[in-house]
C-alpha positions as a printed NumPy array, in Angstrom:
array([[140.499, -34.947,  10.108],
       [143.88 , -34.158,   8.554],
       [144.15 , -33.812,   4.777],
       [146.565, -36.496,   3.56 ],
       [146.173, -35.835,  -0.165],
       [149.668, -35.842,  -1.644],
       [150.493, -32.583,  -3.385],
       [153.423, -32.477,  -5.765],
       [154.923, -29.192,  -6.89 ],
       [156.1  , -29.415, -10.49 ],
       [158.185, -26.834, -12.279],
       [156.325, -25.325, -15.23 ],
       [158.804, -26.66 , -17.803],
       [157.979, -30.242, -16.719],
       [154.2  , -29.813, -16.583],
       [153.569, -31.194, -20.086],
       [155.475, -34.376, -19.222],
       [153.512, -35.212, -16.071],
       [150.377, -36.827, -17.573],
       [152.53 , -39.344, -19.476],
       [154.766, -39.89 , -16.444],
       [151.757, -40.707, -14.278],
       [150.265, -42.914, -17.   ],
       [153.52 , -44.859, -17.106],
       [153.476, -45.221, -13.321],
       [149.923, -46.63 , -13.519],
       [151.145, -49.164, -16.079],
       [154.018, -50.012, -13.72 ],
       [151.528, -50.582, -10.905],
       [149.59 , -53.009, -13.071],
       [152.815, -54.802, -14.039],
       [153.956, -54.999, -10.401],
       [150.665, -56.582,  -9.376],
       [151.144, -59.244, -12.037],
       [154.729, -59.77 , -10.893],
       [153.484, -60.278,  -7.344],
       [150.95 , -62.86 ,  -8.54 ],
       [153.9  , -64.732, -10.052],
       [156.141, -64.268,  -6.987],
       [158.645, -62.432,  -9.199],
       [160.258, -60.486,  -6.379],
       [163.41 , -59.631,  -8.341],
       [161.375, -58.031, -11.122],
       [159.403, -55.996,  -8.587],
       [162.629, -54.813,  -6.962],
       [164.079, -53.786, -10.343],
       [160.883, -51.966, -11.295],
       [160.705, -50.151,  -7.969],
       [164.373, -49.185,  -8.237],
       [163.786, -47.72 , -11.709],
       [160.75 , -45.749, -10.554],
       [162.623, -44.479,  -7.505],
       [165.394, -43.261,  -9.776],
       [163.044, -41.243, -11.986],
       [160.635, -39.97 ,  -9.346],
       [162.84 , -37.21 ,  -7.95 ],
       [163.723, -35.986, -11.436],
       [160.059, -35.292, -12.043],
       [159.435, -33.817,  -8.59 ],
       [157.827, -36.922,  -7.082],
       [160.031, -37.391,  -4.021],
       [157.161, -38.844,  -1.995],
       [156.576, -41.478,  -4.69 ],
       [160.296, -42.246,  -4.639],
       [160.114, -42.871,  -0.887],
       [157.084, -45.099,  -1.338],
       [158.639, -47.266,  -4.03 ],
       [161.847, -47.403,  -2.001],
       [159.826, -49.253,   0.636],
       [158.392, -51.438,  -2.133],
       [161.903, -52.253,  -3.317],
       [162.954, -53.196,   0.214],
       [159.911, -55.451,   0.628],
       [160.689, -57.121,  -2.702],
       [164.333, -57.627,  -1.707],
       [163.057, -59.35 ,   1.437],
       [160.532, -61.375,  -0.602],
       [157.793, -60.207,   1.767],
       [154.605, -60.636,  -0.257],
       [152.375, -59.097,   2.423],
       [154.542, -55.969,   2.642],
       [154.687, -55.759,  -1.153],
       [150.901, -55.908,  -1.273],
       [150.649, -53.136,   1.302],
       [153.134, -50.973,  -0.596],
       [151.314, -51.56 ,  -3.888],
       [148.085, -50.45 ,  -2.202],
       [149.842, -47.298,  -0.965],
       [151.244, -46.755,  -4.473],
       [147.739, -47.079,  -5.969],
       [146.366, -44.639,  -3.374],
       [149.123, -42.161,  -4.193],
       [148.391, -42.32 ,  -7.919],
       [144.662, -41.999,  -7.332],
       [144.891, -39.05 ,  -4.951],
       [147.957, -37.042,  -5.998],
       [147.356, -33.405,  -6.861],
       [149.768, -31.509,  -9.068],
       [150.627, -27.878,  -8.374],
       [152.608, -26.195, -11.151],
       [155.093, -23.625,  -9.899]])
């Protein structure tokens, strides 16, 4: 079985910022789930766009790709795809391992 645990390499000067960054992304996940319950696709798209914009700055390119797909699903108002992307987002946050370089 192939290891699919996401590993993110973070530069040492950013390491102290990562716990708060990930905590904020967990809060965003919770907010996005509520937005989906309310069919607020525009809000989900805006949230995903904001996360995508910050992800690379913190070294989370894979997260940026994931929320890019979430943004696309929200733009298309595809609730099933949004749900799938939110599940992938939750899995990423649960499993991600940080390697400080």
